[in-house]
N, C-alpha and C positions, 0 to 999 in steps of 0.2 A: 676322273680324279681331280680333287680340290687341291689348292694350293697348300692348304694344310697337310693332307695326306702326300703331296710331294715332299714337303718339307720332312715330314717324319720318314719318309721313306729312304730321304738322302741323309739323315741323323742316322737310320738302322746301317745303311750301307758302309756309312764312316765308321760306325761301331765295330763291324765285322771285318772290314779292312785292318783295323787296328789288333781284334783279335788274331785276326789270319797271322799278321806277321810277329806278334807275338810268340806265335807256335812255332814259326820259322824260326825264331832267334832261339829255341830249345833245341835245335839241331845243328849238326856238325857243319859249321859254316867258315870261310874264309874271313880275315878279319875287313875285308874290303865288303864282302857281304854282308856283314853285321854293321857296319856304318851305313850302308845303303838302306837296309830294313829299319835303322834307329832314325835315318832321315825323315824316311815314310811313314814310319809313327808319328814324328812329330808336326809333318805336312796332315796327315789325317787328322790328328787331334787340333791342330788350327782349324780345319773345315769343320769338323763338330761341333767346336765351340762357336763358330761363326753361323751354322745352321742353326743352332741352340739359341743363340741371342735372336735371328730372325723370328722363330717361334715365337719367344717371350715377348719380343717387340709386337708381333702380331696381337697377342693375347691382351696386351697392355692397353694397343689402340682399342680392341673389341669392346674391352670391359669399360674405357672411356666412352665409347659411343652409347654403350647400355644406359651408363649412367647420365647422359646427358640428354637422354628422350623419356 
């Protein structure tokens, strides 16, 4: 597994978690459970954005290396 594959897998994992938490929000929950899920969604979204930036940074670096050659 390459680093790019790992990053892609992490992005997919965070996207799936966000979807799963969203589906749970559509069920009958206590206010405490809802707050927890909203917190988890925010945390997953932050991680998703971090991984997406990592992939973009690596793509930018690879493009710079290609241009330098």
